[in-house]
C-alpha positions as CSV (number, residue, x, y, z in Angstrom):
1,M,-19.0,-6.6,-72.2
2,H,-22.5,-5.5,-73.2
3,V,-23.3,-1.9,-72.5
4,M,-26.8,-0.4,-72.6
5,R,-27.1,3.4,-72.7
6,A,-30.0,4.8,-70.7
7,E,-30.9,8.4,-69.8
8,S,-32.8,9.4,-66.6
9,P,-34.6,12.7,-66.2
10,K,-33.3,13.0,-62.7
11,N,-29.7,12.8,-63.8
12,S,-29.9,14.9,-67.0
13,D,-28.3,17.8,-65.3
14,V,-25.4,15.7,-64.1
15,M,-25.0,14.0,-67.4
16,G,-25.1,17.4,-69.1
17,R,-22.0,18.4,-67.2
18,S,-20.0,15.2,-67.0
19,G,-21.1,13.1,-70.0
20,A,-23.6,10.4,-70.9
21,A,-24.8,7.8,-68.3
22,D,-24.2,4.1,-69.0
23,M,-26.1,1.1,-67.6
24,T,-23.3,-1.5,-67.3
25,D,-24.0,-5.2,-67.0
26,D,-21.7,-6.4,-64.2
27,G,-20.7,-9.9,-65.1
28,R,-19.5,-10.7,-61.6
29,N,-22.8,-10.4,-59.8
30,G,-25.4,-10.2,-62.6
31,K,-26.4,-6.7,-61.6
32,Q,-26.6,-3.5,-63.7
33,R,-24.9,-0.3,-62.6
34,L,-25.6,3.2,-63.7
35,D,-22.2,4.9,-64.5
36,T,-21.1,8.3,-65.6
37,W,-18.3,8.8,-68.1
38,S,-16.0,11.5,-66.8
39,P,-14.0,13.8,-69.2
40,A,-10.9,11.8,-68.3
41,G,-12.5,8.6,-69.5
42,E,-12.9,7.1,-66.0
43,V,-16.1,5.5,-64.8
44,A,-17.5,7.1,-61.6
45,P,-20.7,6.3,-59.6
46,T,-23.6,8.6,-60.6
47,G,-24.0,11.6,-58.2
48,F,-20.3,12.0,-57.1
49,S,-18.2,14.7,-58.6
50,E,-14.6,14.2,-59.6
51,E,-13.4,16.1,-56.5
52,A,-15.5,13.9,-54.2
53,M,-14.1,10.8,-55.8
54,K,-10.5,12.0,-55.2
55,G,-11.4,12.6,-51.5
56,L,-12.8,9.1,-51.2
57,A,-9.7,7.6,-52.8
58,E,-7.4,9.5,-50.4
59,L,-9.6,8.3,-47.4
60,E,-9.3,4.8,-48.6
61,A,-5.5,5.1,-49.0
62,R,-5.2,6.3,-45.4
63,S,-7.4,3.6,-43.9
64,A,-5.9,0.4,-42.5
65,P,-6.6,-2.9,-44.2
66,P,-9.6,-4.7,-42.6
67,D,-7.4,-7.5,-41.2
68,V,-5.0,-5.1,-39.4
69,E,-5.6,-4.3,-35.7
70,T,-5.4,-0.5,-35.0
71,S,-4.8,1.6,-31.9
72,P,-5.4,5.2,-31.1
73,A,-2.7,7.7,-32.3
74,Y,-2.4,9.1,-28.7
75,V,-2.7,7.0,-25.6
76,R,-2.6,8.8,-22.2
77,P,0.6,7.5,-20.4
78,F,-1.3,7.3,-17.0
79,R,-4.6,6.1,-15.8
80,M,-7.1,8.6,-14.4
81,T,-8.1,7.7,-10.9
82,D,-9.9,9.4,-8.0
83,R,-6.4,10.2,-6.5
84,L,-5.8,12.6,-9.4
85,R,-8.9,14.7,-8.7
86,P,-7.8,18.2,-7.6
87,D,-10.0,18.0,-4.5
88,V,-8.4,14.9,-3.1
89,A,-4.8,14.7,-4.6
90,A,-1.8,16.2,-2.8
91,G,-0.2,18.6,-5.2
92,G,-3.3,19.3,-7.3
93,G,-3.8,16.1,-9.2
94,L,-2.6,16.8,-12.7
95,L,0.2,19.2,-13.4
96,R,0.9,20.9,-16.7
97,D,4.2,21.7,-18.2
98,S,5.1,24.6,-20.4
99,S,3.9,22.9,-23.5
100,G,0.5,22.1,-21.9
101,G,1.1,18.4,-21.4
102,A,-0.5,16.9,-18.3
103,R,1.1,14.5,-15.9
104,P,0.2,13.1,-12.4
105,H,1.5,15.3,-9.6
106,Y,3.6,12.4,-8.2
107,W,5.7,11.8,-11.3
108,G,9.3,12.3,-10.4
109,H,8.4,12.4,-6.7
110,R,10.5,9.3,-5.8
111,E,13.7,10.8,-7.3
112,R,13.1,14.1,-5.6
113,L,12.5,12.4,-2.2
114,R,15.7,10.3,-2.6
115,T,17.7,13.4,-3.5
116,R,16.4,15.3,-0.5
117,F,17.3,12.4,1.8
118,L,20.8,12.0,0.4
119,E,21.6,15.8,0.5
120,G,19.8,16.8,3.7
121,G,19.7,13.7,5.8
122,H,16.7,12.3,7.7
123,A,16.4,14.9,10.4
124,P,14.2,17.5,8.5
125,M,12.0,14.9,7.0
126,P,8.6,13.9,8.5
127,E,8.0,10.3,9.4
128,Y,5.7,9.6,6.5
129,E,8.4,10.6,4.0
130,L,11.0,8.2,5.6
131,L,8.3,5.5,5.4
132,E,7.8,6.3,1.8
133,L,11.5,5.7,1.0
134,L,11.1,2.3,2.5
135,L,7.9,1.5,0.7
136,F,9.5,2.4,-2.7
137,N,11.3,-1.0,-2.4
138,A,8.1,-2.9,-1.9
139,I,5.7,-1.2,-4.3
140,P,6.9,0.0,-7.7
141,K,5.7,3.0,-9.7
142,I,2.5,4.1,-7.8
143,D,2.3,6.9,-5.3
144,V,2.9,5.3,-1.8
145,K,2.4,8.5,0.3
146,P,-1.3,7.6,1.1
147,L,-0.2,4.2,2.3
148,A,2.6,5.6,4.4
149,K,0.1,7.9,6.1
150,R,-2.4,5.1,6.6
151,L,0.2,3.0,8.3
152,L,1.2,5.8,10.7
153,A,-2.4,6.6,11.5
154,E,-3.0,2.9,12.3
155,F,0.1,2.3,14.4
156,G,1.0,5.7,15.8
157,D,4.6,6.2,14.8
158,L,7.5,4.5,13.0
159,N,8.2,2.3,16.0
160,G,4.7,1.0,15.9
161,V,4.7,0.4,12.2
162,I,8.0,-1.5,12.3
163,A,7.0,-3.7,15.2
164,A,3.4,-4.5,13.9
165,S,2.5,-8.1,13.2
166,E,1.9,-9.4,9.7
167,H,-1.8,-9.9,10.4
168,R,-2.3,-6.2,11.3
169,I,-0.1,-4.9,8.5
170,L,-2.1,-6.8,5.9
171,Q,-5.3,-5.3,7.3
172,V,-4.2,-1.8,6.2
173,E,-5.5,-0.9,2.7
174,G,-2.7,-1.1,0.1
175,A,-0.3,-3.1,2.2
176,D,0.9,-6.6,1.1
177,R,3.4,-9.2,2.1
178,W,6.2,-7.2,0.4
179,V,5.5,-4.2,2.6
180,Y,5.6,-6.5,5.6
181,L,8.9,-7.9,4.3
182,Q,10.6,-4.5,4.1
183,L,9.4,-3.7,7.7
184,R,10.9,-6.9,9.0
185,V,14.2,-6.2,7.3
186,V,14.4,-2.8,8.9
187,D,13.5,-4.3,12.3
188,A,16.2,-6.9,11.9
189,F,18.8,-4.2,11.1
190,A,17.8,-2.1,14.1
191,Q,18.0,-5.1,16.5
192,R,21.4,-6.2,15.1
193,M,22.8,-2.7,15.4
194,A,21.6,-2.4,19.0
195,Q,22.8,-5.9,19.9
196,A,26.3,-5.1,18.6
197,R,26.6,-2.5,21.3
198,V,26.1,-5.0,24.1
199,M,27.0,-8.5,22.8
200,Q,30.4,-9.7,24.1
201,R,30.7,-6.6,26.3
202,E,30.4,-6.1,30.0
203,V,26.8,-5.0,30.4
204,L,26.6,-3.8,34.0
205,S,28.8,-0.8,33.1
206,S,26.9,-0.1,29.9
207,W,23.4,-0.4,31.3
208,D,22.0,2.4,29.1
209,A,23.1,0.5,26.0
210,L,21.5,-2.7,27.3
211,I,18.2,-1.0,28.0
212,A,18.3,0.7,24.6
213,Y,18.8,-2.8,23.0
214,C,15.9,-4.3,25.0
215,R,13.6,-1.4,24.1
216,T,14.5,-1.8,20.4
217,C,13.6,-5.5,20.5
218,M,10.5,-5.4,22.8
219,A,9.0,-2.0,23.5
220,H,6.5,-2.0,20.7
221,R,5.6,-5.6,20.5
222,E,1.9,-6.4,20.5
223,T,2.3,-9.5,22.7
224,E,4.4,-10.4,25.8
225,Q,7.9,-11.9,25.3
226,F,10.2,-13.3,27.9
227,R,14.0,-13.0,27.2
228,V,17.0,-14.0,29.1
229,L,20.4,-12.4,28.8
230,F,23.2,-14.8,29.7
231,L,26.4,-13.5,31.2
232,D,29.8,-15.0,31.9
233,R,31.9,-14.6,35.0
234,K,33.0,-11.1,33.9
235,N,29.4,-10.1,33.2
236,V,30.0,-10.1,29.5
237,M,26.9,-11.0,27.6
238,I,27.4,-14.3,25.8
239,A,23.8,-14.9,24.6
240,D,20.4,-13.4,24.3
241,E,17.5,-15.7,23.9
242,A,13.7,-15.5,23.8
243,L,12.5,-18.3,26.1
244,G,8.8,-17.5,26.1
245,Q,6.2,-16.0,23.7
246,G,2.8,-15.1,25.1
247,T,-0.4,-13.1,24.6
248,V,-1.3,-9.5,25.2
249,G,-1.3,-10.0,29.0
250,H,0.6,-13.2,29.8
251,V,3.7,-15.1,28.9
252,P,4.5,-18.6,30.2
253,V,7.9,-18.8,32.0
254,Y,9.5,-22.1,33.0
255,P,12.2,-21.6,35.7
256,R,13.7,-25.0,35.0
257,E,14.2,-24.1,31.3
258,V,16.0,-21.0,32.3
259,A,18.4,-22.9,34.6
260,K,18.9,-25.6,32.0
261,R,19.9,-23.2,29.4
262,A,22.3,-21.4,31.7
263,L,24.0,-24.7,32.4
264,E,24.3,-25.4,28.6
265,L,25.8,-22.0,28.0
266,N,28.1,-22.2,31.0
267,A,26.6,-18.9,32.2
268,S,27.4,-17.4,35.6
269,A,24.6,-14.9,35.7
270,V,21.4,-13.9,33.9
271,I,19.2,-10.8,33.4
272,L,15.5,-11.5,32.9
273,V,13.6,-9.2,30.6
274,H,10.0,-9.1,29.5
275,N,7.6,-6.5,28.0
276,H,4.2,-5.1,28.8
277,P,2.3,-4.4,25.6
278,S,0.0,-2.1,27.5
279,G,2.9,0.3,27.9
280,D,2.8,0.3,31.7
281,P,6.0,-1.3,33.1
282,T,4.6,-1.7,36.7
283,P,5.2,-5.3,37.9
284,S,2.2,-7.4,38.5
285,S,1.9,-9.9,41.4
286,E,2.4,-12.7,38.8
287,D,5.6,-11.0,37.6
288,I,6.9,-10.9,41.2
289,A,6.0,-14.5,41.9
290,M,7.5,-15.7,38.6
291,T,10.8,-13.9,39.4
292,A,11.0,-15.6,42.8
293,R,10.6,-19.0,41.2
294,V,13.4,-18.3,38.6
295,L,15.6,-16.9,41.4
296,S,15.2,-20.1,43.4
297,A,15.9,-22.4,40.3
298,C,19.1,-20.4,39.4
299,A,20.3,-20.3,43.0
300,A,20.3,-24.1,43.1
301,I,22.9,-24.2,40.3
302,D,24.9,-21.2,41.5
303,V,23.7,-18.8,38.8
304,T,23.1,-15.2,39.8
305,V,20.0,-13.3,38.8
306,H,21.3,-9.7,38.4
307,D,17.9,-8.1,37.6
308,H,14.5,-8.5,36.1
309,V,13.6,-5.6,33.8
310,I,10.1,-4.9,32.5
311,I,10.0,-2.9,29.3
312,G,7.1,-0.5,28.6
313,K,6.5,1.8,25.6
314,E,8.0,4.9,27.2
315,E,9.9,3.6,30.3
316,E,11.1,0.5,32.1
317,T,11.1,-0.9,35.6
318,S,14.1,-2.6,37.2
319,F,13.3,-5.1,40.0
320,R,16.7,-4.4,41.6
321,A,16.2,-0.6,41.5
322,E,12.7,-1.0,43.0
323,G,14.0,-3.3,45.8
324,L,12.1,-6.3,44.5
325,L,15.2,-8.4,44.0
């Protein structure tokens, strides 16, 4: 290696402290480099002290190789959203523990709510918290309290939420088909439990249970439905079937189909039931006319029509009690 010694006036002070400057011919790239000989015999770029060079070496040792993908040393375990702003979030947005660490206010909320439900029951809990417990099964991890409150605001109460159609549920912000599935499961449980109190039992002596069952199935439906309860000779209910699905203000009823199904089930009597989505159970002229046609069709095959009940949101009307049958 060929070395040429050169002295620069600008670096005379540096060379005076650390040694003579060398102009080194770099055989790799054909360029010349001005080096300073340190007392330890190492070559360092001109203008850097020994202490500075040690700092650069330490920095290089701590740096990742260029082909290695790096990530921040600390990553926030949650995503900041508008719901965590103190002015909009229930509970104050972010809460801080004794060590100063921040966490969303809803962390741990699910377990706290489950514990309250198991230890204290449902009675002291507001409706939105009961709905939250249900939504936990449909939506993992995120805070579902806002969705529970939106559903109740849209449909009025738990009855309205449970009975709502899929189309209307999916129109609520944050609700999806899994939310609708959970609501349908709860509705199915409620109907089965109410049905168990009247099915295969003498219904005329347990009229309140029968009405409760009909209200569970129909009171909060958004469209009209026509059901027929089929009874045997002892007035024990042997079947409950929906024989007509309608619109908000009308349901088609075919008296011949009612009579035909009574013959197939070997029923001796029937109770007609339909709902008024408006909430008012007052019979219309069409309701009275339809009942007369069914009564005539059933009389022809010796099947008794015990009653026709119209279910409203808060009350019901019995044709027999009103003297219409």
